[in-house]
N, C-alpha and C positions, 0 to 999 in steps of 0.2 A: 560351249554348247555344241559346236561342230564336232569336237572330239568325242563328246558323249554320244551323239547320234551315230558317229562312225563305230563306236564301241558296240552299240546295241544292234544295228542293222545286220552285220554278219551273223550274229547269234540267233536271228530270226529265220535264217535260211535253213532248209532241211539238210544241208551238207554237213557231214561230220569230218573235219579235217584230220583228226587223230585216227579214226577208223580207215580213212582213205590212205593215210601214210602207212598204217599197219598192213593194209591189204597189199600195197606195193612191195613192202618188205617181204611179206609172206610169199608173194608171187615169184621172188627171186631166190627163195630158200626152199629146200626140200621138206623140212619138217621143223616145227618149233613146239617146245613143251607148252602146254596151256598156262603153267605158272610163269614161264618166261614171257609169253605173249601178254599176260596181264601186267607183269612188271614193266614191260616196254610201253604198254598203254598208259600206265600211270606216269612214267617218265616223260612221254610225249605230252600229256596233259600239263605237266609242270613246265615243260619247255615253252609251250604255246600259250601259257597263261589261262588254261581252261580248268584248273584244279579248284575245287570248292564251289560255293554258290556264286551266282552272278554278281552279287554285291561285293563279295570278297575278291572276285576277279577284277571288278571295276576299281576298287581302291588299290589293289596290287598293281594294276596297269598304270594308275597315276603315279604310284611310287617309283616304278621303273622309268616312266616318262620324264619325271623331274630330274632323274639322274642321267638321262640320255640313253638309257638301255631299252631298246625296242624288241629285244629278244632275237632269236635266230629265225631265218626265213624257212618256211616249210618247203616251198618249191625249189629252193636252192640250198638246202641244208648241207653243211652246218654254217654257211655264211651269215653273219649278222645282218639284220635289216638295214642298219645304218650304212654298212659297206655296200649293199646292193643298191640302195638309193643313191649313194655318193657316186657310184659308177655311171648311173644314168642321168642324174640331175643336170650336169653341165650341158648335155645334148638338148634336153628340154628347155633349159634356161636360155641357151643361145638361140634356139629356134623361136621361142616365144618372144624374146626381147627384140630380135631383128624384125620379125613379121609384124609385131604390134606397133613398133615405132614407124616402120615404113607405111603400114596401112593407115595409121593415124594421120601422118603428115600428108599423104596423098589424098585421103578422104577430105581433110580440111581444105586443102588447096583446090582440088577439083570441085568440091561442093561450093566453096566460096566464089570461085570464078563463075560457075554455072548459075548460082543464085543472083549474082550481081549483073551478069549479062544474060538474063533469062529469056530475053526476046530474040537472041541470036539463034540461027539455025543449028550451029554446032552444039549449043547448049541443050537444045531439045533432043538432038541425037544422043548425046552423052546421057541425058536423063533416061531415055528409053533403054539404053544398054544396061545401065546400072539397075533399073527396075526389073530387068529380065534376069540379072545375075543375083540380086539381093536375096530372093527366097530360096536359093539352092542351099541345101545342107552341106556341112563340111565334108562328110564322107562321100557324098555324091560328086562334089567337085574334085575330091581326091581321086576317085575312081575314073572320072573323065580324063584327068591329066595323066593318070597311069596308062590308060588305053592309048591316048594321043601321042605321048612323048616317050613311051617305053616299048610300045608294040608297033603302032602304025608308023611313027617317026622315032626310031630308037636313038634319041639324042641323050637322054638322061638314064641313069640306072634306076631300077624299079624298087630296090630295097637296100637296106644298110645305111650307115652314116659315113662310111669311109671305105676306100678300096680294100679288097680282101688281102689280108696279110700285112697291112700297113699299121704301124704303131705310132702313137702320138709323138710328134717331134716338131721342132721349130724349122720348118722348111716349106718352100713354096709348093712343092709337090703334095705335101700332106694337106695344106690349107686349100689348095685347088681341088683335091679330092673331096674334102669336107663341103666346100661350096657346091660342087657338082651334085653330090648326093643329097644335100639339104635344099637345093633350089626348088624342086617340085613341092615338097611339104610346105616350105615357106610361101611359095607362090599361091598354093591353094588357100592357105590361111589369109593371105593379103587380099585375094580376090573377094572372098566371102565377107571378110571383116570390113572392107572398105565401103561396102554398100550402106551399112548403117551410119557410118561416119559421114558419108556423102549426103544422105537424106537429111540427117539432123542438122548438118552445117548449112545445107541449102535452105532449109526451112527457117533457120535462125537469121541467115543473111537476108532472105526475102522480107523478113519482118523489120530488120534494122534499116534496110534501104528506104523504107517508107517513113522513117522517123524524121522529126523536125530538124535535128542537127545535120543529118545527111542532106536533106533538102536545102538547108541554108548553105552548106559547103558547096553544093552544086551551083546554087545561085551566085555564090561568091567567085565562081569560075576557078575553083581549086583544081589542080590536075587530078584526073581520075585515078591515077596510081596512088596519090596521097589519100584520096577519099577511101579507096578500097583497102589499103593496108592499115592506115592509122585510125580510121573511123569504123569501117565495117568489119574487117577481118579480126582486128584486135578485140573488139567488143563481143564478137561472136565466139571467140575461143574459150571464154571463161566457162560456159556450161559444158563445153567439150572436154575440158580438163576434169571436171567432176564426173562426167559420164565415163571417161576412160578409167578412172579409179573404180567406179561401180561395176564396169563390165569386164574387169580382169578375170573374174571367175568363169564367165562364159567363154572368154577367149582361151583360158587354160583348158577347159573341158574340150573345146574344139581342137586344141593342139594334141590332146591325148588320143582322140579319135583318128586324127590325121596320122599320127605316129604309127598307130597300129596298121592302117591301110598301107603305108609305105615301108613297114617293118623297120622303122627308124629306131635306133637304140636308145630311146628316151624312157621317161616314166610311163608313158601310155602302153608300151610293149610289156613291161614287167607287171603293170597293174592288171592287164588282161590275163596274164598267166596266173597272177595271184588270185583273181576272182574265179577262174576256171578250176583251180586246185584248192580253193578254200583256205588260202594262206592268210589267216587272220592278222598275224603280226605285220606282214608286208602291206596289206590293205590299210591297216590303221597307221602304219608308218608313213605311207605315201600321202594319206589324207592329212596327217598332222603337218607334214612338210608343206603341202599345198596350202593349207590354211595359214600357216605362218608366213609363207612366201607371198601369198596374195595380200594378206593384211599389211605386211611390211611395204610392199610395193604401193599399195593404196595410201599408206601413211607418207611415203616419200613424195608421192604426187601432191598430196595435200600441203606438204611443207614447201613445195615449189610454187604454190599459189602467188606469193608476192612477186615472183618474176613476171607473172602475167597481169596481175592487178595491183597497181601501186597503192591502192586504197587500203590494202590489207597489210598489216604489220604484226608480227608475232613478238610478244613481250615476254 
């Protein structure tokens, strides 16, 4: 369904990618015969899967997709779409994996402690801070961090994923440069994402704290650490695991926006270029990879359920 929607939406836009490419080619050439221009137009239609009716294009697209052929990229011609995505995918995957895990763990930990010790003054202060940060969109937080830490306090670089001229290698210098360039994009995702985790975990913990078995454990004078970890936190984590699987798509879209703000060499940067230049093949290729990636990650999280809930067993 997602692939079908992705196939249809670009074709509803007024942009003609074939004519745009032809105009760019004609702009760099002095003269072209009308017959040659028409032949080139037909060739471009065939390259970008725009030849024939929409129904023919759709079935032809699925035929190429099954064989792993997504065609050439219009914006980076003649590079194949798979090669373009393969270059940027590791950057997005690393950024998304790191920021998602950190935000999830911190959100559960801070939310659980704040919900359990809700009467403490520090818990109320944390609650106010998170409520102030939670509504901020991804791109606003990214712009704020860029202004603060690249212009006012020039601590981190404002763009790129690694130092200029550096090539991937197994060295501390390379990994240090990757961490330095990726810190602000990851930090912006963590700050914004942690808000929802905090609020949902705090609400769940506040409900569980008033349950009978927690009241009985407190009356039995069990240590508060035992009650918090074994009774409250563990039972509160189950809905959070499900929520993590369901929210991966939203986190992924936030990562794409953040990548564009920081000029990070991930999927978000090439997706923006593809949309601006009407690169149908690249748009559909990125969408297909994102659908498969998010669905696979959600399946992996579901398969991890027995680690959190011993009542569940897969047969």
